[in-house]
C-alpha positions in Angstrom: 47.3 -9.1 -66.1 47.5 -12.5 -67.7 44.6 -13.9 -65.5 42.5 -11.0 -66.6 42.9 -11.5 -70.0 42.2 -15.3 -69.6 38.9 -14.4 -67.8 38.0 -11.7 -70.7 38.7 -14.5 -73.3 36.5 -16.9 -71.4 33.7 -14.6 -71.0 33.6 -14.0 -74.6 33.2 -17.6 -75.4 29.9 -17.3 -73.7 28.7 -13.8 -75.3 30.1 -10.7 -76.5 31.6 -8.4 -73.7 32.8 -5.1 -74.3 36.4 -4.0 -73.4 34.5 -1.1 -71.3 32.1 -3.6 -69.4 35.0 -6.1 -68.8 37.2 -3.3 -67.2 34.4 -2.1 -65.1 33.9 -6.1 -64.1 37.5 -6.6 -63.1 37.0 -4.9 -59.8 34.6 -7.2 -58.7 37.1 -10.3 -58.8 40.0 -11.0 -56.7 42.9 -13.6 -57.1 43.0 -16.6 -55.0 45.8 -19.4 -54.8 44.9 -23.0 -53.5 47.5 -25.4 -52.8 47.3 -28.9 -53.8 44.8 -30.7 -51.6 43.4 -27.6 -50.0 39.7 -27.4 -49.6 38.0 -24.4 -51.1 34.3 -25.0 -50.1 33.9 -27.7 -47.3 30.7 -29.8 -46.6 28.0 -28.2 -45.0 29.1 -24.5 -45.4 27.6 -21.8 -47.3 29.5 -21.4 -50.6 29.7 -17.6 -51.0 32.2 -17.7 -54.0 32.1 -18.2 -57.7 35.6 -18.7 -59.6 37.1 -18.6 -62.8 39.8 -21.2 -63.0 42.8 -19.7 -64.4 45.0 -22.8 -63.9 44.9 -25.9 -62.0 42.3 -28.6 -61.3 39.4 -28.9 -58.8 37.5 -32.0 -57.6 34.1 -31.9 -56.5 32.6 -34.7 -54.5 30.0 -35.7 -52.0 29.5 -38.3 -49.1 27.0 -41.0 -49.9 24.7 -42.6 -47.5 27.4 -45.4 -46.8 29.9 -42.6 -45.9 32.0 -42.9 -49.0 33.4 -39.9 -50.8 32.0 -40.0 -54.3 33.4 -37.8 -57.2 31.1 -35.9 -59.3 33.1 -33.5 -61.4 36.5 -32.3 -62.2 36.7 -28.6 -62.8 39.6 -28.0 -65.4 41.2 -24.4 -66.0 39.6 -22.0 -68.4 36.2 -22.8 -66.6 33.7 -21.5 -63.9 33.4 -23.5 -60.7 31.2 -23.1 -57.6 29.0 -25.1 -55.3 26.3 -23.7 -57.5 23.4 -25.0 -55.7 24.8 -23.7 -52.3 26.0 -20.5 -54.1 22.6 -19.5 -55.9 20.4 -20.6 -52.8 22.8 -19.2 -50.0 22.3 -22.6 -48.5 24.6 -25.4 -46.9 26.9 -27.0 -49.7 26.4 -30.9 -49.9 29.5 -31.1 -51.8 33.3 -30.3 -51.1 35.6 -28.5 -53.9 39.3 -29.2 -53.3 42.5 -28.6 -55.4 43.9 -31.7 -56.9 46.9 -29.5 -57.8 48.0 -25.9 -57.2 45.2 -23.8 -58.5 44.9 -20.0 -59.5 41.3 -18.8 -59.2 39.7 -15.2 -59.8 36.8 -15.2 -57.5 33.7 -13.1 -56.9 31.4 -13.3 -54.0 27.6 -13.7 -54.2 26.8 -9.9 -53.5 29.2 -8.6 -55.9 28.0 -11.0 -58.3 24.4 -9.5 -57.7 25.8 -5.9 -57.9 27.4 -7.1 -61.5 23.9 -8.2 -62.6 22.3 -4.7 -61.5 25.4 -2.5 -62.9 26.6 -4.2 -65.9 23.6 -6.0 -67.8 25.9 -8.5 -69.9 26.3 -10.2 -66.6 22.7 -11.4 -66.5 23.5 -13.0 -70.0 26.6 -14.3 -68.8 24.9 -15.9 -65.6 22.2 -17.5 -67.6 24.4 -19.0 -69.8 26.7 -20.5 -67.1 23.5 -21.9 -65.4 22.5 -23.6 -68.6 25.7 -25.1 -69.3 25.9 -26.4 -65.6 22.6 -28.0 -66.1 23.5 -29.6 -69.4 26.8 -30.8 -67.9 25.3 -32.5 -64.9 22.4 -34.0 -67.4 25.1 -35.4 -69.4 27.2 -36.8 -66.5 23.9 -38.5 -65.2 22.9 -39.8 -68.5 26.3 -41.3 -69.2 26.2 -43.1 -65.7 23.1 -44.5 -66.6 23.7 -45.6 -70.3 27.3 -45.8 -71.3 29.5 -48.5 -70.6 32.5 -48.0 -68.4 35.0 -47.9 -71.3 32.9 -45.1 -73.1 33.0 -43.2 -70.0 36.5 -43.5 -69.5 37.3 -42.4 -73.3 35.0 -39.7 -73.0 37.0 -38.1 -70.0 39.9 -38.8 -71.8 39.0 -37.0 -74.6 37.4 -34.1 -72.8 39.6 -33.6 -70.0 43.1 -35.6 -70.5 44.7 -33.7 -67.6 42.3 -35.6 -65.2 43.8 -39.0 -66.3 47.2 -37.7 -65.4 46.9 -35.6 -62.4 43.8 -37.1 -60.5 44.1 -40.0 -58.3 43.2 -43.1 -59.5 40.3 -44.0 -57.0 38.8 -40.6 -57.7 38.8 -41.2 -61.5 37.2 -44.6 -60.7 34.7 -42.9 -58.3 33.8 -40.4 -61.0 33.4 -42.8 -63.7 31.1 -45.2 -61.3 33.5 -48.0 -61.6 35.9 -49.7 -59.2 39.8 -49.2 -59.2 40.0 -52.6 -60.5 37.6 -52.1 -63.5 39.5 -48.8 -64.4 42.8 -50.8 -64.3 41.4 -53.4 -66.8 40.1 -50.8 -69.0 43.4 -48.9 -69.2 45.2 -52.4 -69.8 43.1 -53.2 -72.8 43.4 -49.9 -74.1 47.3 -50.2 -73.9 47.4 -53.6 -75.7 
């Protein structure tokens, strides 16, 4: 019940969703629990699900040409997550999504989302807004890696997603920020002084 209310409130931050439309929409979602360390979307598989994160934290990563795992995103509670490129195009995912801690999701699959678009018109607007937000988020992340100093990137993460700092492994935070563990340690030490 609480998960449904959280999803309803989240959707209403995107656009106005009537109680009736939401009640009809709920049947297209199901609850899913991921244990800490559990992979939700694996490299190379077709991502067939999109999820609202009710609680918990997911990490998105890819493997670079040197074989290193690079973190590209931390998906926090009260947000949507998927391997969006794979989900939209129904092609193999080039990222992995795994739980950093026990995570509660409300998921819908590709076919159900297409039905939502057809049967409940507000979902077309929700879908468009989610894609726009994902694009802006990716652009901001790429821009930050290219133009901001490491300390600025760390402070932005601390401001926008403080839970990542306390829950994610240090090497994954450093990878996300595009720096080494040593550089991250130096930044943290300077901020404490």
